[in-house]
C-alpha positions in Angstrom: 43.9 -30.1 26.0 42.4 -27.3 27.9 44.1 -24.7 25.7 42.7 -26.5 22.6 39.2 -26.5 24.0 39.4 -22.7 24.7 40.7 -22.0 21.1 37.9 -24.2 19.6 35.3 -22.4 21.8 36.6 -19.0 20.8 36.6 -19.9 17.1 33.0 -21.0 17.4 31.8 -18.1 19.5 30.8 -15.7 16.7 28.6 -18.4 15.0 27.1 -19.3 18.4 26.3 -15.7 19.3 24.9 -14.7 15.9 23.4 -17.9 14.5 19.8 -17.4 13.6 19.8 -13.6 14.3 20.1 -12.2 10.7 17.1 -11.4 8.5 16.7 -10.2 5.0 14.0 -7.9 3.6 12.6 -8.4 0.1 10.3 -6.4 -2.1 8.6 -7.2 -5.4 5.9 -6.0 -7.8 2.6 -7.3 -6.7 0.8 -10.0 -8.8 -2.1 -8.6 -10.8 -4.1 -11.8 -10.5 -6.5 -12.5 -7.6 -4.2 -14.2 -5.2 -4.3 -15.3 -1.6 -0.6 -14.6 -0.7 3.1 -15.1 -1.4 5.7 -17.7 -0.3 9.4 -17.0 -0.1 11.4 -20.2 -0.6 15.1 -20.5 0.3 18.0 -22.8 0.7 21.8 -22.8 0.7 22.2 -24.2 -2.8 21.0 -22.7 -6.1 17.7 -24.3 -7.2 17.3 -26.2 -3.9 14.8 -24.5 -1.6 14.3 -26.4 1.6 12.5 -23.8 3.6 9.3 -21.9 2.9 8.0 -18.7 4.6 4.4 -17.7 4.0 4.4 -13.9 4.0 0.7 -13.7 3.3 -0.6 -10.9 1.2 1.3 -7.7 2.3 -0.2 -4.3 1.6 1.1 -2.5 -1.5 3.5 0.3 -0.4 3.8 3.8 -1.7 6.5 2.7 -4.2 4.0 0.2 -5.7 5.8 -2.8 -4.3 5.1 -5.4 -1.6 7.5 -6.4 1.1 8.4 -9.6 3.0 11.0 -10.5 5.6 12.8 -13.8 6.2 14.0 -14.1 9.8 16.3 -16.5 11.7 19.0 -16.7 9.0 22.5 -17.7 10.0 24.7 -14.6 9.6 27.4 -15.1 7.1 25.6 -18.0 5.4 24.9 -17.8 1.7 21.3 -18.2 0.7 19.2 -18.5 -2.5 15.7 -17.2 -2.6 12.6 -17.3 -4.9 9.1 -16.0 -4.4 5.8 -17.6 -5.5 2.2 -16.4 -5.5 -0.6 -18.7 -4.5 -4.4 -18.8 -4.5 -6.7 -21.3 -2.8 -6.0 -24.0 -5.4 -2.5 -23.6 -6.8 0.9 -21.9 -6.7 2.8 -20.0 -9.4 6.1 -20.9 -10.9 9.0 -19.4 -8.9 10.3 -15.9 -9.5 13.9 -15.3 -10.6 16.4 -16.5 -8.0 18.3 -14.0 -5.8 21.5 -14.8 -3.9 22.8 -13.1 -0.8 25.4 -13.8 1.8 23.3 -12.9 4.9 24.9 -10.1 6.7 21.8 -8.0 6.6 19.9 -6.9 9.6 20.5 -8.4 13.0 17.2 -9.2 14.6 17.9 -7.5 17.9 16.9 -4.2 19.6 18.4 -1.0 18.4 21.6 0.2 19.9 21.2 2.6 22.8 22.1 6.2 21.8 24.0 8.9 23.8 25.4 6.4 26.4 27.5 8.2 28.9 28.5 8.6 32.6 26.9 11.5 34.4 29.1 13.2 37.1 
């Protein structure tokens, strides 16, 4: 029984260590209408978006696009995303859907460089 518990724990360890640590970055062409901001909607099934992230109204970057980040994704999980624009009274229809298996960035500090033992 103890051996089974250890095997089960070891098989779950990667998901326990990395759950909620992935993020994905998005960019899109800004809306030309007078808007208040953008929402990124996502879920784990196509066309079913259970979570919404309000990314506000990001600044237009040098490449003419705006960027948004979705954090706390489960690494290795498949997600479907759409973006909407909103103003003070309504929200646009959703953008095209994008799909990704989240193995993107890990939301953690950068790896230390030039690590060594000094003698």
